[in-house]
C-alpha positions in Angstrom: 123.6 58.0 168.5 120.6 60.0 169.8 122.6 63.2 170.6 124.0 63.1 167.1 120.5 62.9 165.5 119.1 65.6 167.8 122.0 67.9 166.9 121.3 67.4 163.2 117.6 68.1 163.7 118.4 71.2 165.8 120.7 72.6 163.2 118.1 72.0 160.4 115.5 73.8 162.5 117.9 76.7 163.2 118.7 77.1 159.5 115.0 77.0 158.6 114.2 79.6 161.3 117.0 81.8 160.0 115.8 81.8 156.4 112.2 82.2 157.3 113.0 85.2 159.5 114.5 86.9 156.5 111.2 86.8 154.6 108.5 87.3 157.4 108.1 89.9 160.1 106.1 88.8 163.2 104.7 91.5 165.4 103.1 89.3 168.2 103.3 85.7 169.3 101.4 84.2 172.2 102.4 80.9 173.9 100.1 78.0 173.4 101.6 75.8 176.1 101.8 76.4 179.8 105.6 76.0 180.0 106.1 78.5 177.1 107.9 76.0 174.8 105.5 75.9 172.0 104.6 79.2 170.2 101.7 78.2 167.9 99.6 81.3 168.0 101.3 83.7 165.7 99.6 87.1 165.2 100.3 89.9 162.7 102.8 88.0 160.5 103.5 89.8 157.3 105.8 89.3 154.4 108.7 91.8 154.3 110.2 93.1 151.0 112.4 90.0 150.7 109.5 87.7 151.2 107.4 89.5 148.6 110.2 89.2 146.1 110.6 85.5 146.9 106.8 84.9 146.4 106.8 86.8 143.1 109.8 84.8 141.8 108.2 81.5 142.9 104.9 82.5 141.2 106.8 83.2 138.0 108.4 79.8 138.1 105.1 78.0 138.8 103.4 79.9 136.0 106.2 79.0 133.6 106.0 75.3 134.5 102.3 75.3 134.0 102.6 77.0 130.6 105.1 74.2 129.5 102.9 71.3 130.6 100.6 71.2 127.4 103.7 71.3 125.2 105.4 68.6 127.1 102.3 66.4 127.2 101.7 67.0 123.5 105.3 66.0 122.7 105.1 62.8 124.8 101.9 61.7 123.1 103.2 62.6 119.6 106.4 60.6 120.3 104.4 57.5 121.4 102.0 57.3 118.4 103.0 55.3 115.3 103.2 57.1 112.0 100.9 56.1 109.2 102.7 54.5 106.2 
């Protein structure tokens, strides 16, 4: 069972790395562990054109959701209050 789970984790990490590599350019990486397995010290990472477009689209979505919150809350409170007869 363990090789199956580790295969799934490895594939998820590989897919994540593939998608992140499309959005970010890394100029330099130094190894943080003596055996070279862990690369934690990333230097000169920048968003490329695809990453900048993704961030702009994500920002637009977040701003749109924030703009809707007062309307949604107002609608919920109006729905829950009894009407005067």
